[in-house]
MARVOZA-636143 format. One record per residue (C-alpha): residue in one letter; z, y, x; residue number from 1. Coordinates in Angstrom, 1 decimal, padded with zeros to 4 digits, always signed. Each point is the difference from the previous one (the first is absolute). Example, Ala and Ser with C-alpha at 12.3 -4.5 7.8 and 13.67 -1.06 7.14 Angstrom:
<rovexs>
+---+--------+--------+--------+-----+
| r |     c3 |     c2 |     c1 |   k |
+---+--------+--------+--------+-----+
| a | +007.8 | -004.5 | +012.3 |   1 |
| s | -000.7 | +003.4 | +001.4 |   2 |
+---+--------+--------+--------+-----+
</rovexs>
This chain:
<rovexs>
+---+--------+--------+--------+-----+
| r |     c3 |     c2 |     c1 |   k |
+---+--------+--------+--------+-----+
| x | -000.1 | +000.1 | -000.1 |   1 |
| x | -000.8 | +003.4 | +001.4 |   2 |
| x | +000.8 | +003.5 | -000.9 |   3 |
| x | -002.9 | +001.8 | -001.7 |   4 |
| x | -001.1 | +003.1 | +001.9 |   5 |
| x | +002.1 | -000.9 | +003.1 |   6 |
| x | -001.0 | +002.2 | +003.1 |   7 |
| x | +001.1 | -000.4 | +003.7 |   8 |
| x | -000.3 | +002.7 | +002.4 |   9 |
| x | +001.5 | +001.7 | +003.0 |  10 |
| x | +003.1 | +002.3 | -001.1 |  11 |
| x | -000.3 | +003.9 | +000.1 |  12 |
| x | +002.9 | +002.4 | +000.6 |  13 |
| x | -000.1 | +000.5 | -003.7 |  14 |
| x | +001.0 | -003.6 | -000.7 |  15 |
| x | +003.2 | +000.0 | +001.8 |  16 |
| x | +002.4 | +001.1 | -002.6 |  17 |
| x | -001.6 | -002.9 | -002.3 |  18 |
| x | +000.5 | -002.4 | +002.9 |  19 |
| x | +003.7 | +000.8 | +000.7 |  20 |
| x | +000.8 | -000.1 | -003.7 |  21 |
| x | -001.6 | -003.4 | -000.5 |  22 |
| x | +001.8 | -001.3 | +003.3 |  23 |
| x | +003.4 | +001.2 | -001.3 |  24 |
| x | -000.8 | -002.0 | -003.3 |  25 |
| x | -000.7 | -003.2 | +002.1 |  26 |
| x | +003.4 | -001.2 | +001.2 |  27 |
| x | -001.5 | -002.6 | +002.4 |  28 |
| x | -002.4 | +002.6 | +001.7 |  29 |
| x | +001.1 | +001.4 | +003.3 |  30 |
| x | +001.5 | +003.5 | -000.7 |  31 |
| x | -001.6 | +002.7 | +002.3 |  32 |
| x | +000.2 | +003.8 | +000.1 |  33 |
| x | -002.9 | +001.7 | -001.5 |  34 |
| x | -000.6 | +001.7 | +003.5 |  35 |
| x | -000.8 | -003.5 | +001.1 |  36 |
| x | -002.7 | -000.4 | -002.6 |  37 |
| x | -001.2 | +003.5 | +000.8 |  38 |
| x | -000.5 | -000.8 | +003.7 |  39 |
| x | -002.3 | -003.1 | -000.9 |  40 |
| x | -002.1 | +002.2 | -002.2 |  41 |
| x | -000.1 | +002.9 | +002.3 |  42 |
| x | -001.4 | -001.8 | +003.1 |  43 |
| x | +001.3 | -003.6 | +000.3 |  44 |
| x | -003.5 | -001.3 | +000.7 |  45 |
| x | -000.5 | +000.8 | +003.7 |  46 |
| x | +001.6 | -001.2 | +003.3 |  47 |
| x | +001.6 | -003.2 | +001.1 |  48 |
| x | +002.1 | -000.3 | -003.2 |  49 |
| x | -002.0 | +000.7 | -003.1 |  50 |
| x | +001.1 | -000.1 | -003.7 |  51 |
| x | -001.7 | +000.2 | -003.3 |  52 |
| x | +001.5 | +000.5 | -003.5 |  53 |
| x | -002.0 | -001.5 | -002.9 |  54 |
| x | +000.5 | +000.6 | -003.6 |  55 |
| x | -001.0 | -001.7 | -003.2 |  56 |
| x | -000.4 | +001.9 | -003.1 |  57 |
| x | -001.5 | +000.1 | -003.5 |  58 |
| x | -000.7 | +003.2 | -002.2 |  59 |
| x | +003.6 | -000.6 | -001.0 |  60 |
| x | +001.5 | +000.5 | +003.4 |  61 |
| x | +001.2 | -001.6 | +003.0 |  62 |
| x | +000.4 | -003.8 | -000.3 |  63 |
| x | +000.9 | -000.7 | +003.9 |  64 |
| x | -000.4 | +000.7 | +003.7 |  65 |
| x | -000.2 | -001.8 | +003.2 |  66 |
| x | +000.7 | +001.3 | +003.6 |  67 |
| x | -001.8 | -001.6 | +003.0 |  68 |
| x | +000.4 | +000.2 | +003.5 |  69 |
| x | -001.9 | -001.0 | +002.9 |  70 |
| x | +001.2 | -000.2 | +003.8 |  71 |
| x | -003.1 | +000.2 | +002.5 |  72 |
| x | +001.1 | -000.4 | +003.4 |  73 |
| x | -001.1 | -001.8 | +003.2 |  74 |
| x | +002.3 | -003.0 | -001.1 |  75 |
| x | +000.0 | +000.2 | -003.8 |  76 |
| x | -002.5 | +000.6 | -002.8 |  77 |
| x | +002.3 | -000.9 | -002.9 |  78 |
| x | -000.1 | +001.1 | -003.6 |  79 |
| x | +003.0 | +000.3 | -002.3 |  80 |
| x | +000.5 | +000.4 | -003.7 |  81 |
| x | +003.1 | +002.1 | +000.2 |  82 |
| x | +000.7 | +000.7 | -003.6 |  83 |
| x | -001.4 | -001.0 | -003.5 |  84 |
| x | +001.2 | +001.5 | -003.2 |  85 |
| x | -001.2 | -000.6 | -003.5 |  86 |
| x | +001.2 | +001.3 | -003.2 |  87 |
| x | +001.4 | -002.5 | -002.5 |  88 |
| x | -003.0 | +000.6 | -002.3 |  89 |
| x | -002.5 | -000.9 | +002.8 |  90 |
| x | +001.7 | -003.2 | +001.2 |  91 |
| x | -001.8 | -003.4 | -000.5 |  92 |
| x | -003.3 | +001.7 | -000.7 |  93 |
| x | -001.5 | +000.0 | +003.7 |  94 |
| x | +001.3 | +003.5 | +001.0 |  95 |
| x | +002.0 | -001.3 | +003.0 |  96 |
| x | -002.6 | -002.2 | +001.0 |  97 |
| x | -002.6 | +002.6 | -000.1 |  98 |
| x | +002.1 | +002.4 | +002.1 |  99 |
| x | +000.9 | -002.7 | +002.5 | 100 |
| x | -003.9 | -000.8 | +000.1 | 101 |
| x | -000.8 | +003.7 | +000.8 | 102 |
| x | +002.8 | +000.1 | +002.8 | 103 |
| x | -001.4 | -003.1 | +001.7 | 104 |
| x | -003.6 | +001.3 | -000.1 | 105 |
| x | +001.2 | +003.4 | +001.3 | 106 |
| x | +001.9 | -001.7 | +003.0 | 107 |
| x | -003.0 | -002.1 | +000.7 | 108 |
| x | -002.3 | +003.0 | +000.0 | 109 |
| x | +002.4 | +001.8 | +002.7 | 110 |
| x | +000.0 | -003.1 | +002.3 | 111 |
| x | +002.8 | -002.3 | -001.0 | 112 |
| x | -000.4 | -003.7 | +000.6 | 113 |
| x | +003.0 | -001.1 | -001.8 | 114 |
| x | +002.5 | +001.2 | -002.7 | 115 |
| x | +003.7 | -000.4 | -000.3 | 116 |
| x | +002.5 | +001.1 | -002.6 | 117 |
| x | +003.6 | -000.5 | -001.1 | 118 |
| x | +001.1 | -000.8 | -003.5 | 119 |
| x | +003.3 | -000.6 | -001.6 | 120 |
| x | +000.9 | -003.6 | -000.1 | 121 |
| x | +000.6 | +000.1 | -003.6 | 122 |
| x | -003.1 | +001.6 | -001.0 | 123 |
| x | -001.8 | -003.0 | -001.2 | 124 |
| x | -002.9 | +001.8 | -001.7 | 125 |
| x | -000.6 | +002.0 | +003.0 | 126 |
| x | +000.0 | -003.0 | +002.3 | 127 |
| x | -002.3 | -001.9 | -002.3 | 128 |
| x | -002.4 | +003.2 | +000.1 | 129 |
| x | -000.1 | +000.0 | +003.7 | 130 |
| x | -000.4 | -003.8 | +000.2 | 131 |
| x | -003.0 | +000.5 | -002.4 | 132 |
| x | -001.3 | +002.5 | +002.5 | 133 |
| x | +000.0 | -002.4 | +002.8 | 134 |
| x | +003.2 | +000.8 | +001.6 | 135 |
| x | +002.4 | -002.6 | +001.4 | 136 |
| x | +003.7 | -000.1 | +000.6 | 137 |
| x | +000.6 | +000.6 | +003.8 | 138 |
| x | +003.7 | +000.7 | +000.1 | 139 |
| x | +003.1 | +001.6 | -001.8 | 140 |
| x | +002.3 | +002.9 | +001.1 | 141 |
| x | +003.6 | -000.3 | -001.5 | 142 |
| x | +001.5 | +002.8 | -001.7 | 143 |
| x | -003.1 | +002.1 | +000.6 | 144 |
| x | +000.5 | +001.9 | -003.5 | 145 |
| x | +002.6 | +002.0 | -001.4 | 146 |
| x | +000.8 | +000.8 | -003.6 | 147 |
| x | +000.0 | -002.9 | -000.8 | 148 |
| x | +000.5 | -001.7 | +003.3 | 149 |
| x | -002.7 | -002.7 | +000.6 | 150 |
| x | -001.8 | -001.7 | +002.5 | 151 |
| x | -003.6 | +000.9 | +000.9 | 152 |
| x | -002.9 | -002.7 | +000.0 | 153 |
| x | -002.4 | +000.9 | +002.8 | 154 |
| x | -003.7 | -000.7 | -000.9 | 155 |
| x | -003.1 | +000.0 | +002.0 | 156 |
| x | -004.0 | -000.1 | -000.8 | 157 |
| x | -002.5 | -000.4 | +002.7 | 158 |
| x | -003.1 | +002.2 | -000.9 | 159 |
| x | -002.5 | -002.0 | +002.2 | 160 |
| x | -002.6 | -001.3 | -002.6 | 161 |
| x | +001.2 | +001.8 | -003.0 | 162 |
| x | -002.3 | +002.5 | -001.6 | 163 |
+---+--------+--------+--------+-----+
</rovexs>
């Protein structure tokens, strides 16, 4: 099932208020300061560490967002899904999957050869989403998350051969 009229795009400075408001409604999302999102929109696409913020929207408003990061150094070419948040009305309709796919594509275009992420151990829906995208579990970090305290499951995706 998909959301009619769903559009994905790179976020603009004008989106920051809605992004932060949505993030605050999604308890499981990492909570960042608005200035952190602003730094991504204001020039996060250059240098060794590059970041991008994607939004998913309909005519009714913002349904979700995702933050991607790429580290391009002599030793590493790694992309990361740093954050994904989807409004309750957009869950189970492909919004999260579409956002994650956009981040993976962007990371590959930037030169990443693999992806990584951390996810709350109790987030079975998110783990299923990432597994469906081809990520595999590669480790665990005890007590990584706060409020509530929870372990992180570490996942990885090799980009070789993925279109």
